[in-house]
N, CA, C and O of each residue as an XYZ file, in Angstrom:
520
protein
N     -11.054    -32.065    -28.550
C     -10.442    -30.752    -28.675
C      -9.144    -30.722    -27.873
O      -8.996    -31.389    -26.849
N      -8.235    -29.941    -28.370
C      -6.966    -29.796    -27.679
C      -7.137    -28.791    -26.547
O      -7.453    -27.624    -26.781
N      -6.926    -29.251    -25.324
C      -7.034    -28.356    -24.179
C      -5.641    -27.991    -23.701
O      -4.738    -28.827    -23.690
N      -5.475    -26.740    -23.307
C      -4.194    -26.250    -22.829
C      -4.292    -25.961    -21.346
O      -5.382    -25.837    -20.788
N      -3.151    -25.857    -20.731
C      -3.097    -25.466    -19.330
C      -3.222    -23.960    -19.184
O      -3.853    -23.480    -18.243
N      -2.621    -23.200    -20.116
C      -2.636    -21.745    -20.061
C      -3.362    -21.207    -21.287
O      -3.146    -21.668    -22.408
N      -4.233    -20.217    -21.051
C      -4.980    -19.632    -22.150
C      -5.330    -18.195    -21.791
O      -5.808    -17.927    -20.688
N      -5.093    -17.269    -22.718
C      -5.390    -15.860    -22.499
C      -6.897    -15.626    -22.529
O      -7.622    -16.322    -23.240
N      -7.374    -14.633    -21.750
C      -8.802    -14.352    -21.683
C      -9.337    -13.841    -23.018
O     -10.453    -14.191    -23.404
N      -8.567    -13.024    -23.729
C      -9.062    -12.523    -25.010
C      -9.234    -13.651    -26.025
O     -10.196    -13.664    -26.793
N      -8.304    -14.586    -26.020
C      -8.403    -15.721    -26.930
C      -9.557    -16.645    -26.536
O     -10.240    -17.192    -27.402
N      -9.771    -16.817    -25.235
C     -10.870    -17.657    -24.757
C     -12.225    -17.058    -25.124
O     -13.104    -17.773    -25.607
N     -12.406    -15.745    -24.900
C     -13.678    -15.093    -25.229
C     -13.955    -15.148    -26.733
O     -15.107    -15.279    -27.147
N     -12.927    -15.052    -27.532
C     -13.085    -15.178    -28.981
C     -13.454    -16.616    -29.356
O     -14.305    -16.832    -30.219
N     -12.822    -17.590    -28.717
C     -13.050    -18.999    -29.051
C     -14.465    -19.453    -28.675
O     -15.051    -20.270    -29.385
N     -15.024    -18.942    -27.575
C     -16.375    -19.355    -27.180
C     -17.442    -18.490    -27.841
O     -18.628    -18.616    -27.538
N     -17.013    -17.610    -28.749
C     -17.911    -16.768    -29.546
C     -18.618    -15.691    -28.732
O     -19.740    -15.303    -29.058
N     -17.967    -15.203    -27.670
C     -18.506    -14.060    -26.942
C     -18.262    -12.786    -27.753
O     -19.041    -11.836    -27.672
N     -17.180    -12.768    -28.533
C     -16.851    -11.650    -29.410
C     -16.572    -12.181    -30.806
O     -16.123    -13.314    -30.978
N     -16.844    -11.346    -31.798
C     -16.702    -11.762    -33.195
C     -15.239    -11.924    -33.607
O     -14.895    -12.829    -34.366
N     -14.387    -11.038    -33.098
C     -12.961    -11.130    -33.417
C     -12.147    -11.082    -32.139
O     -12.618    -10.625    -31.098
N     -10.933    -11.556    -32.235
C     -10.058    -11.531    -31.063
C      -9.666    -10.105    -30.707
O      -9.488     -9.784    -29.532
N      -9.532     -9.251    -31.709
C      -9.173     -7.858    -31.423
C     -10.307     -7.152    -30.681
O     -10.039     -6.291    -29.843
N     -11.577     -7.495    -30.967
C     -12.692     -6.922    -30.204
C     -12.662     -7.399    -28.754
O     -12.976     -6.634    -27.842
N     -12.288     -8.647    -28.541
C     -12.159     -9.174    -27.184
C     -11.023     -8.465    -26.440
O     -11.147     -8.151    -25.256
N      -9.925     -8.219    -27.139
C      -8.802     -7.508    -26.534
C      -9.183     -6.082    -26.157
O      -8.842     -5.610    -25.072
N      -9.890     -5.396    -27.050
C     -10.327     -4.021    -26.772
C     -11.303     -3.980    -25.601
O     -11.258     -3.051    -24.795
N     -12.181     -4.971    -25.498
C     -13.125     -5.024    -24.384
C     -12.385     -5.184    -23.059
O     -12.759     -4.566    -22.063
N     -11.350     -5.999    -23.039
C     -10.554     -6.173    -21.824
C      -9.833     -4.880    -21.458
O      -9.805     -4.494    -20.290
N      -9.256     -4.217    -22.444
C      -8.539     -2.969    -22.194
C      -9.478     -1.868    -21.716
O      -9.086     -1.022    -20.912
N     -10.738     -1.876    -22.215
C     -11.700     -0.843    -21.850
C     -12.381     -1.126    -20.515
O     -13.159     -0.300    -20.038
N     -12.106     -2.271    -19.907
C     -12.681     -2.586    -18.607
C     -14.064     -3.206    -18.678
O     -14.821     -3.142    -17.709
N     -14.403     -3.800    -19.803
C     -15.723     -4.418    -19.943
C     -15.708     -5.911    -19.617
O     -16.741     -6.575    -19.706
N     -14.554     -6.435    -19.242
C     -14.434     -7.821    -18.790
C     -13.865     -7.769    -17.380
O     -12.797     -7.203    -17.146
N     -14.603     -8.374    -16.434
C     -14.208     -8.284    -15.026
C     -14.156     -9.665    -14.391
O     -14.901    -10.574    -14.758
N     -13.260     -9.792    -13.434
C     -13.136    -10.987    -12.609
C     -13.194    -10.516    -11.164
O     -12.335     -9.748    -10.730
N     -14.176    -10.956    -10.428
C     -14.392    -10.546     -9.030
C     -14.469     -9.023     -8.887
O     -13.966     -8.465     -7.912
N     -15.086     -8.365     -9.839
C     -15.279     -6.924     -9.770
C     -14.090     -6.087    -10.197
O     -14.173     -4.859    -10.175
N     -12.997     -6.705    -10.580
C     -11.823     -5.948    -11.002
C     -11.580     -6.154    -12.492
O     -11.801     -7.240    -13.028
N     -11.124     -5.095    -13.146
C     -10.803     -5.177    -14.573
C      -9.596     -6.083    -14.759
O      -8.703     -6.131    -13.913
N      -9.582     -6.794    -15.871
C      -8.456     -7.676    -16.151
C      -7.841     -7.320    -17.492
O      -8.502     -6.763    -18.369
N      -6.571     -7.650    -17.636
C      -5.843     -7.396    -18.878
C      -6.134     -8.510    -19.872
O      -6.541     -9.601    -19.473
N      -5.930     -8.251    -21.164
C      -6.154     -9.292    -22.173
C      -5.241    -10.511    -21.996
O      -5.564    -11.595    -22.482
N      -4.126    -10.351    -21.318
C      -3.183    -11.454    -21.152
C      -3.478    -12.298    -19.904
O      -2.725    -13.221    -19.595
N      -4.557    -11.990    -19.193
C      -4.927    -12.752    -17.988
C      -5.133    -14.217    -18.347
O      -5.765    -14.526    -19.357
N      -4.600    -15.125    -17.519
C      -4.739    -16.552    -17.771
C      -6.063    -17.055    -17.222
O      -6.407    -16.796    -16.069
N      -6.795    -17.770    -18.050
C      -8.108    -18.305    -17.692
C      -7.920    -19.624    -16.960
O      -7.079    -20.443    -17.329
N      -8.719    -19.814    -15.914
C      -8.713    -21.078    -15.179
C     -10.130    -21.614    -15.107
O     -11.088    -20.844    -15.053
N     -10.263    -22.915    -15.105
C     -11.578    -23.554    -15.026
C     -12.207    -23.225    -13.667
O     -11.557    -23.330    -12.627
N     -13.469    -22.831    -13.697
C     -14.195    -22.506    -12.472
C     -14.305    -21.016    -12.199
O     -15.096    -20.610    -11.348
N     -13.537    -20.193    -12.892
C     -13.614    -18.744    -12.689
C     -14.884    -18.191    -13.329
O     -15.394    -18.735    -14.308
N     -15.387    -17.086    -12.746
C     -16.608    -16.446    -13.240
C     -16.248    -15.049    -13.729
O     -15.678    -14.248    -12.989
N     -16.587    -14.767    -14.981
C     -16.279    -13.488    -15.603
C     -17.561    -12.730    -15.909
O     -18.559    -13.325    -16.315
N     -17.531    -11.417    -15.713
C     -18.640    -10.534    -16.077
C     -18.230     -9.819    -17.362
O     -17.251     -9.073    -17.382
N     -18.985    -10.053    -18.432
C     -18.657     -9.501    -19.744
C     -19.767     -8.544    -20.158
O     -20.939     -8.919    -20.195
N     -19.390     -7.292    -20.471
C     -20.339     -6.292    -20.956
C     -20.059     -6.054    -22.429
O     -18.929     -5.785    -22.839
N     -21.133     -6.165    -23.217
C     -20.992     -5.959    -24.654
C     -22.164     -5.104    -25.090
O     -23.238     -5.618    -25.404
N     -21.953     -3.782    -25.110
C     -23.055     -2.861    -25.391
C     -24.026     -2.892    -24.226
O     -23.597     -2.862    -23.073
N     -25.327     -2.952    -24.496
C     -26.291     -3.018    -23.396
C     -26.415     -4.425    -22.821
O     -27.066     -4.614    -21.793
N     -25.808     -5.402    -23.457
C     -25.895     -6.793    -23.015
C     -24.855     -7.060    -21.936
O     -23.681     -6.726    -22.098
N     -25.293     -7.666    -20.829
C     -24.400     -8.038    -19.734
C     -24.521     -9.536    -19.523
O     -25.625    -10.064    -19.388
N     -23.375    -10.227    -19.495
C     -23.383    -11.679    -19.301
C     -22.444    -12.063    -18.173
O     -21.418    -11.421    -17.951
N     -22.812    -13.119    -17.467
C     -21.962    -13.701    -16.438
C     -21.628    -15.105    -16.926
O     -22.513    -15.951    -17.055
N     -20.341    -15.349    -17.198
C     -19.900    -16.612    -17.782
C     -18.979    -17.355    -16.828
O     -18.031    -16.783    -16.290
N     -19.269    -18.638    -16.625
C     -18.426    -19.491    -15.789
C     -17.657    -20.431    -16.714
O     -18.247    -21.071    -17.584
N     -16.362    -20.510    -16.528
C     -15.493    -21.332    -17.372
C     -15.626    -22.794    -16.941
O     -15.379    -23.130    -15.783
N     -16.019    -23.662    -17.882
C     -16.113    -25.095    -17.596
C     -15.049    -25.890    -18.340
O     -14.837    -27.067    -18.045
N     -14.384    -25.267    -19.293
C     -13.312    -25.924    -20.028
C     -12.549    -24.903    -20.842
O     -13.067    -23.829    -21.147
N     -11.316    -25.236    -21.197
C     -10.488    -24.324    -21.970
C     -10.547    -24.699    -23.440
O     -10.436    -25.869    -23.806
N     -10.723    -23.694    -24.267
C     -10.869    -23.901    -25.705
C      -9.864    -23.005    -26.409
O      -9.952    -21.780    -26.323
N      -8.908    -23.611    -27.107
C      -7.815    -22.847    -27.706
C      -8.196    -22.207    -29.033
O      -7.806    -21.071    -29.302
N      -8.949    -22.916    -29.864
C      -9.284    -22.378    -31.175
C     -10.796    -22.202    -31.300
O     -11.568    -22.827    -30.572
N     -11.198    -21.361    -32.211
C     -12.617    -21.056    -32.415
C     -13.319    -22.231    -33.095
O     -12.841    -22.774    -34.091
N     -14.459    -22.603    -32.530
C     -15.238    -23.720    -33.074
C     -16.670    -23.251    -33.295
O     -17.004    -22.102    -33.006
N     -17.523    -24.150    -33.814
C     -18.912    -23.764    -34.058
C     -19.632    -23.527    -32.731
O     -19.167    -23.966    -31.679
N     -20.767    -22.832    -32.785
C     -21.486    -22.398    -31.590
C     -21.967    -23.576    -30.748
O     -21.943    -23.504    -29.519
N     -22.398    -24.645    -31.383
C     -22.896    -25.803    -30.630
C     -21.798    -26.442    -29.793
O     -22.062    -26.908    -28.685
N     -20.590    -26.472    -30.297
C     -19.472    -27.038    -29.551
C     -18.973    -26.063    -28.486
O     -18.579    -26.482    -27.397
N     -18.987    -24.780    -28.791
C     -18.476    -23.768    -27.862
C     -19.288    -23.710    -26.576
O     -18.743    -23.372    -25.526
N     -20.572    -24.030    -26.632
C     -21.435    -23.984    -25.453
C     -20.957    -24.949    -24.372
O     -21.234    -24.732    -23.192
N     -20.255    -25.998    -24.746
C     -19.767    -26.985    -23.780
C     -18.603    -26.475    -22.930
O     -18.249    -27.110    -21.936
N     -18.005    -25.352    -23.297
C     -16.824    -24.859    -22.610
C     -17.100    -23.677    -21.679
O     -16.174    -23.142    -21.070
N     -18.365    -23.267    -21.565
C     -18.732    -22.231    -20.612
C     -20.169    -22.442    -20.174
O     -20.944    -23.140    -20.829
N     -20.507    -21.823    -19.046
C     -21.871    -21.879    -18.525
C     -22.344    -20.442    -18.339
O     -21.692    -19.645    -17.663
N     -23.477    -20.122    -18.942
C     -24.035    -18.772    -18.830
C     -24.884    -18.715    -17.571
O     -25.974    -19.286    -17.532
N     -24.393    -18.028    -16.536
C     -25.113    -17.926    -15.266
C     -25.644    -16.511    -15.044
O     -25.736    -16.042    -13.910
N     -25.989    -15.843    -16.138
C     -26.543    -14.497    -16.068
C     -27.892    -14.546    -15.360
O     -28.727    -15.383    -15.703
N     -28.132    -13.663    -14.368
C     -29.430    -13.647    -13.700
C     -30.557    -13.344    -14.686
O     -30.370    -12.588    -15.640
N     -31.718    -13.934    -14.452
C     -32.861    -13.780    -15.350
C     -33.302    -12.320    -15.424
O     -33.753    -11.864    -16.474
N     -33.178    -11.588    -14.326
C     -33.590    -10.182    -14.309
C     -32.801     -9.364    -15.325
O     -33.369     -8.511    -16.008
N     -31.511     -9.613    -15.430
C     -30.694     -8.878    -16.390
C     -31.057     -9.247    -17.816
O     -31.058     -8.389    -18.699
N     -31.359    -10.489    -18.046
C     -31.725    -10.935    -19.383
C     -33.061    -10.333    -19.790
O     -33.201     -9.866    -20.920
N     -34.043    -10.332    -18.901
C     -35.355     -9.774    -19.199
C     -35.272     -8.262    -19.396
O     -35.969     -7.714    -20.249
N     -34.430     -7.582    -18.621
C     -34.290     -6.131    -18.771
C     -33.751     -5.790    -20.155
O     -34.162     -4.798    -20.757
N     -32.845     -6.599    -20.653
C     -32.282     -6.361    -21.983
C     -33.346     -6.550    -23.054
O     -33.417     -5.763    -23.999
N     -34.169     -7.575    -22.921
C     -35.197     -7.845    -23.919
C     -36.300     -6.795    -23.905
O     -36.791     -6.413    -24.967
N     -36.701     -6.318    -22.727
C     -37.787     -5.338    -22.661
C     -37.339     -3.979    -23.182
O     -38.175     -3.145    -23.531
N     -36.044     -3.749    -23.238
C     -35.552     -2.480    -23.765
C     -35.983     -2.310    -25.218
O     -36.274     -1.196    -25.655
N     -36.022     -3.403    -25.963
C     -36.371     -3.330    -27.372
C     -37.876     -3.389    -27.612
O     -38.334     -3.118    -28.722
N     -38.642     -3.738    -26.596
C     -40.089     -3.799    -26.735
C     -40.772     -2.541    -26.205
O     -42.001     -2.485    -26.157
N     -40.006     -1.544    -25.812
C     -40.590     -0.304    -25.310
C     -41.298      0.423    -26.444
O     -40.846      0.371    -27.587
N     -42.392      1.094    -26.146
C     -43.109      1.792    -27.209
C     -42.283      2.947    -27.763
O     -41.591      3.653    -27.029
N     -42.373      3.114    -29.048
C     -41.666      4.201    -29.705
C     -42.680      5.307    -29.958
O     -43.652      5.127    -30.691
N     -42.435      6.439    -29.345
C     -43.344      7.568    -29.493
C     -42.837      8.457    -30.613
O     -41.759      9.043    -30.516
N     -43.608      8.550    -31.661
C     -43.188      9.327    -32.805
C     -44.360     10.156    -33.301
O     -45.466      9.647    -33.480
N     -44.107     11.414    -33.518
C     -45.146     12.304    -34.043
C     -44.879     12.563    -35.518
O     -43.735     12.536    -35.971
N     -45.948     12.812    -36.255
C     -45.810     13.122    -37.668
C     -45.059     14.425    -37.847
O     -45.205     15.360    -37.059
N     -44.264     14.472    -38.882
C     -43.502     15.683    -39.164
C     -44.462     16.801    -39.551
O     -45.349     16.611    -40.383
N     -44.280     17.946    -38.951
C     -45.123     19.099    -39.245
C     -46.392     19.145    -38.415
O     -47.246     20.003    -38.642
N     -46.533     18.231    -37.451
C     -47.743     18.208    -36.626
C     -47.701     19.287    -35.547
O     -48.708     19.539    -34.886
N     -46.571     19.913    -35.366
C     -46.457     20.971    -34.356
C     -46.186     20.396    -32.980
O     -45.960     19.197    -32.818
N     -46.213     21.280    -31.992
C     -45.978     20.856    -30.623
C     -47.182     20.079    -30.108
O     -48.312     20.338    -30.523
N     -46.948     19.124    -29.202
C     -48.089     18.400    -28.657
C     -48.936     19.309    -27.760
O     -48.413     20.167    -27.049
N     -50.235     19.101    -27.809
C     -51.131     19.867    -26.936
C     -51.063     19.283    -25.536
O     -50.414     18.262    -25.310
N     -51.728     19.929    -24.608
C     -51.743     19.453    -23.236
C     -52.350     18.046    -23.169
O     -51.857     17.183    -22.442
N     -53.416     17.828    -23.930
C     -54.068     16.514    -23.956
C     -53.124     15.466    -24.547
O     -53.051     14.345    -24.042
N     -52.402     15.820    -25.614
C     -51.435     14.894    -26.213
C     -50.352     14.511    -25.210
O     -49.968     13.345    -25.123
N     -49.864     15.482    -24.460
C     -48.825     15.203    -23.472
C     -49.330     14.272    -22.376
O     -48.602     13.385    -21.931
N     -50.567     14.468    -21.942
C     -51.154     13.566    -20.935
C     -51.267     12.152    -21.485
O     -50.946     11.185    -20.794
N     -51.723     12.031    -22.730
C     -51.854     10.703    -23.346
C     -50.497     10.011    -23.459
O     -50.382      8.817    -23.180
N     -49.486     10.748    -23.861
C     -48.132     10.188    -23.971
C     -47.627      9.768    -22.600
O     -47.044      8.693    -22.456
N     -47.844     10.595    -21.602
C     -47.431     10.273    -20.230
C     -48.131      9.035    -19.705
O     -47.502      8.195    -19.062
N     -49.433      8.908    -19.972
C     -50.181      7.728    -19.527
C     -49.678      6.469    -20.226
O     -49.604      5.406    -19.608
N     -49.338      6.576    -21.483
C     -48.846      5.422    -22.236
C     -47.524      4.929    -21.666
O     -47.352      3.730    -21.447
N     -46.597      5.836    -21.427
C     -45.293      5.426    -20.911
C     -45.381      4.976    -19.459
O     -44.666      4.052    -19.073
N     -46.227      5.590    -18.641
C     -46.369      5.180    -17.252
C     -46.935      3.773    -17.154
O     -46.483      2.973    -16.335
N     -47.921      3.470    -17.984
C     -48.522      2.136    -17.947
C     -47.539      1.065    -18.401
O     -47.589     -0.059    -17.900
N     -46.651      1.382    -19.333
C     -45.724      0.382    -19.846
C     -44.656      0.022    -18.825
O     -44.341     -1.156    -18.661
N     -44.094      1.003    -18.138
C     -42.953      0.757    -17.250
C     -43.362      0.365    -15.838
O     -42.487      0.068    -15.025
N     -44.635      0.349    -15.511
C     -45.072     -0.073    -14.161
C     -45.259     -1.557    -14.054
O     -45.621     -2.057    -12.989
């Protein structure tokens, strides 16, 4: 692969497949969802090997360490060689459990829940999140 000395952060995030399009990567940088050492960075920020970036994409939070510079977008198997995902396991598990939470849904027209129904719902949610 052709490696460059200078590379913009928006182009790098697009090339390693962190974002689907380069314009989405640019918007994320402008909105403050890409951080370096806790500070927001501009889309034109130059990427250097060894830097650690915090990328927020919806409810997903990732910590990416740059291991190589990639100028153009490549397949996912090759892109993995140019960054290291050092996201803490706690953050990854929290994201996954968000989708496994019980969905409480009552039938339409069933009316308001009774006192017993409310206790049952409360016990169900308390047991899940403890």
